[in-house]
C-alpha positions in Angstrom: 100.3 124.3 86.4 96.8 124.7 84.8 96.0 120.9 85.5 96.5 121.3 89.3 93.1 120.9 91.1 93.0 123.9 93.5 90.0 122.6 95.2 92.0 119.7 96.4 94.8 121.9 97.5 92.1 124.0 99.8 90.8 120.8 101.0 94.1 119.8 102.2 94.6 122.9 104.1 91.5 122.2 106.0 92.3 118.5 106.3 95.6 119.8 107.8 93.7 121.8 110.2 91.6 119.0 111.2 94.6 116.9 111.8 96.2 119.6 113.8 93.0 119.7 116.1 93.1 115.9 116.3 96.7 115.9 117.3 96.1 118.6 119.9 93.5 116.3 121.5 95.9 113.4 121.3 98.8 115.1 123.0 98.5 115.9 126.7 100.9 118.5 127.0 100.1 121.6 129.1 100.7 124.4 126.7 99.3 127.9 126.4 96.1 128.2 124.1 97.9 130.6 121.7 100.5 127.9 121.2 97.9 125.4 120.3 96.3 127.8 117.9 99.7 128.4 116.3 100.1 124.7 116.0 96.8 124.1 114.4 97.5 126.8 111.8 101.0 125.3 111.2 99.4 122.0 110.6 97.0 123.6 108.0 100.0 125.2 106.2 101.8 122.0 106.1 98.5 120.4 104.7 98.4 123.1 102.1 101.9 122.3 101.1 101.4 118.6 101.1 98.2 119.2 99.0 100.0 121.4 96.5 102.9 119.0 96.0 100.5 116.0 95.8 98.3 117.8 93.2 101.4 118.9 91.3 102.9 115.3 91.1 99.5 113.9 90.0 99.1 116.5 87.4 102.2 115.5 85.7 101.0 111.8 85.4 100.4 110.5 81.8 97.0 110.8 80.4 96.8 106.9 80.1 96.2 106.8 83.8 93.0 108.8 83.5 91.0 106.0 85.1 89.4 107.5 88.2 90.1 104.5 90.5 93.9 104.7 89.4 93.9 108.4 89.8 92.6 108.4 93.3 94.8 105.4 94.3 97.9 107.2 93.0 96.9 110.5 94.5 96.6 108.7 97.9 99.8 107.0 97.6 101.7 110.3 96.7 99.9 112.0 99.5 101.0 109.3 102.1 104.6 109.3 100.7 104.9 113.2 100.5 103.2 113.4 104.1 105.6 110.9 105.5 108.6 112.6 104.0 107.7 116.0 105.3 106.8 114.7 108.7 110.2 112.9 109.0 111.9 116.0 107.7 110.1 118.1 110.6 111.2 115.4 113.0 114.7 115.9 112.0 114.4 119.7 112.3 112.6 119.7 115.7 114.3 116.6 117.0 115.2 118.4 120.2 111.5 118.6 121.1 110.9 114.9 120.8 112.4 112.5 123.3 112.4 109.5 121.1 111.1 108.3 117.9 108.5 106.2 119.8 106.4 109.3 120.1 106.7 109.9 116.3 105.3 106.6 115.1 101.7 107.0 116.6 101.5 110.5 115.5 102.5 109.5 111.9 100.0 106.6 112.0 97.2 108.8 113.1 98.2 111.5 110.4 98.3 108.7 107.7 95.1 107.1 108.8 93.3 110.4 108.5 94.7 111.1 105.1 93.6 107.6 103.8 90.1 107.9 105.3 89.9 111.4 103.7 91.0 110.3 100.3 88.6 107.2 100.5 85.8 109.6 101.4 86.7 111.9 98.5 86.6 108.8 96.1 83.2 107.8 97.5 81.8 111.2 97.0 83.1 111.3 93.5 81.5 107.8 92.7 78.2 109.1 94.3 78.3 112.2 92.1 79.0 110.1 89.0 76.2 107.8 89.9 73.8 110.8 90.3 75.0 112.1 86.9 74.1 108.9 85.2 70.7 108.8 86.8 70.1 112.4 85.8 71.3 111.8 82.2 69.0 108.6 81.9 66.1 110.7 83.2 66.7 113.6 80.8 67.0 111.0 77.9 63.7 109.4 79.0 61.9 112.7 79.0 63.2 113.6 75.5 61.8 110.5 73.9 
């Protein structure tokens, strides 16, 4: 439990909120504003759950997979699988609301695309921070000499 990166779980909550907003813009249903807000908050909660499950599964990976590129790839793969599973479960639970699975596929593709882009962005930010750290260390070593 101590290996779980809570920052990523919080990021997943906000990513869920963002996905909820995007899906509200994608859907053209006429619903009351308060239902849209509840839907966005529910999306954030689902994002939090997905983030927690993803981080928990990633934290139990063996240490030999400590390569950052492998970690981010596996983390993204786990997030995509967990998201697909949870969304399919929600479809089964709320199947009376959707007329057919044809509506589900574009929504799933939008959600998975946003998750993949967010994970790629997270990896790029990690690489950027590592490069800045290397530059800073080199600058400090040059100043010490």
